[in-house]
Structure formats: C-alpha cells, structure tokens
C-alpha positions in Angstrom: -42.7 -59.2 -90.9 -45.7 -59.6 -88.6 -47.9 -56.6 -88.1 -49.7 -56.0 -84.8 -53.2 -54.7 -85.1 -55.8 -54.1 -82.4 -59.4 -55.2 -83.0 -60.6 -51.6 -83.4 -58.0 -51.0 -86.1 -58.5 -54.2 -88.1 -60.6 -52.5 -90.8 -57.8 -50.0 -91.4 -55.0 -52.7 -91.7 -54.3 -52.9 -95.4 -50.8 -54.3 -96.0 -51.3 -53.6 -99.7 -53.8 -51.3 -101.5 -55.7 -54.2 -103.0 -56.1 -55.7 -99.5 -58.9 -53.3 -98.6 -61.9 -55.5 -97.7 -60.0 -58.7 -98.5 -58.7 -59.6 -95.0 -59.1 -63.1 -93.6 -59.4 -63.4 -89.8 -57.9 -66.7 -88.9 -59.3 -67.8 -85.5 -56.9 -70.4 -84.1 -58.8 -71.2 -80.8 -60.1 -74.6 -79.9 -63.7 -75.7 -80.7 -64.7 -75.4 -77.0 -63.6 -71.8 -77.0 -65.5 -71.0 -80.2 -68.6 -72.4 -78.6 -68.2 -69.7 -75.8 -67.4 -66.7 -78.0 -66.8 -66.0 -81.6 -66.5 -62.9 -83.8 -68.9 -62.0 -86.5 -67.5 -61.6 -90.0 -68.1 -57.9 -90.6 -66.0 -56.6 -93.5 -63.7 -59.6 -93.5 -63.7 -63.4 -94.1 -63.6 -65.5 -90.9 -61.8 -68.9 -91.0 -61.5 -71.1 -87.9 -58.7 -73.6 -87.7 -57.3 -74.7 -84.3 -53.7 -73.9 -83.8 -52.6 -77.6 -83.7 -54.2 -78.2 -87.1 -52.6 -75.3 -89.0 -49.6 -77.3 -90.4 -51.9 -80.1 -91.8 -54.4 -77.5 -93.2 -51.9 -75.0 -94.5 -53.1 -75.5 -98.1 -56.5 -74.1 -97.1 -54.8 -70.7 -96.7 -53.8 -68.4 -99.5 -50.2 -67.1 -99.0 -51.0 -63.9 -100.9 -54.1 -63.1 -98.9 -53.8 -60.8 -95.9 -54.4 -62.9 -92.8 -54.9 -61.5 -89.3 -54.6 -64.3 -86.6 -56.8 -64.3 -83.5 -56.8 -66.3 -80.3 -57.9 -65.7 -76.7 -55.3 -63.1 -75.7 -52.8 -63.0 -78.6 -50.0 -65.5 -77.7 -51.2 -68.5 -79.7 -52.1 -66.3 -82.7 -48.6 -64.8 -82.6 -47.1 -68.2 -82.8 -49.4 -69.1 -85.8 -48.5 -65.7 -87.4 -44.8 -66.6 -87.1 -45.4 -70.0 -88.6 -47.2 -68.5 -91.5 -44.4 -66.0 -92.2 -41.9 -68.8 -92.0 -43.9 -70.7 -94.6 -44.0 -67.9 -97.2 -47.1 -65.9 -96.2 -46.5 -62.3 -97.2 -49.1 -60.3 -95.3 -49.7 -61.5 -91.7 -50.9 -59.7 -88.6 -51.5 -60.7 -85.0 -54.7 -59.3 -83.5 -53.3 -57.9 -80.2 -55.3 -58.9 -77.2 -57.2 -61.5 -79.0 -60.9 -62.1 -78.7 -60.8 -60.6 -75.2 -59.8 -57.2 -76.7 -62.2 -57.8 -79.5 -65.0 -57.8 -77.0 -63.8 -54.7 -75.3 -62.9 -52.6 -78.4 -65.1 -53.8 -81.2 -68.1 -55.9 -80.2 -69.2 -55.9 -76.5 -71.8 -58.6 -77.4 -68.9 -61.1 -77.6 -68.7 -62.8 -74.2 -65.4 -62.5 -72.3 -64.0 -65.7 -70.7 
C-alpha cells in the first residue's frame, strides 16, 4: 500500500514505531530540476535518483526503510512508489504535491518552478 503524505505532515508519517526519524526522502527529479530547487534534509535522509535510473539502482535502497518519494508535483513520484511496492518495499509514501507543495507548506525558501 502506498501512503500519501503532504510535505507539512512528513515528520508525522511513521509507518512503523521504529520509523520515527528514519525516513528517506527519495527525490526522483532530473539533475536540471535539482539545480533549480532542492529540499534540505531536516529530520530525514535525502537521496536523489532520477526516475529513469531507479530500476538499475534499486539495490541502493533498503526495502525495510520507510521511503517517501518526491518529484515536481507528485505524478512521477507516485509511479516510482508503485514500482517500489511491486518490488517488495514495505513502507512507501508519495509526497503529495511534490516539491511545489514543499515550497508552499514546509520551506518557502525552496524556489517554485
């Protein structure tokens, strides 16, 4: 199952009791997008892997680790979240609204594009 979490509620998304403070935000945007805007790892681990590279780099991700996927508005990250669940990942969320919502809800210093 894929949870949907908004950026403001990410810190409260704990799919398991031991997940508190152990969330990985997987930013699946392209390098050019990352150059424009990126999130700051504040209470979570940030990992950036472009969507197209996820299948080849799947071994870099821990299937037992809670992973919240992030893109620009939420469509690509949802596809990645579905892929992760299909490949045995147990605790997956899609960050609703992507980095655009992140800028509006969590950190207005993140540029909107």
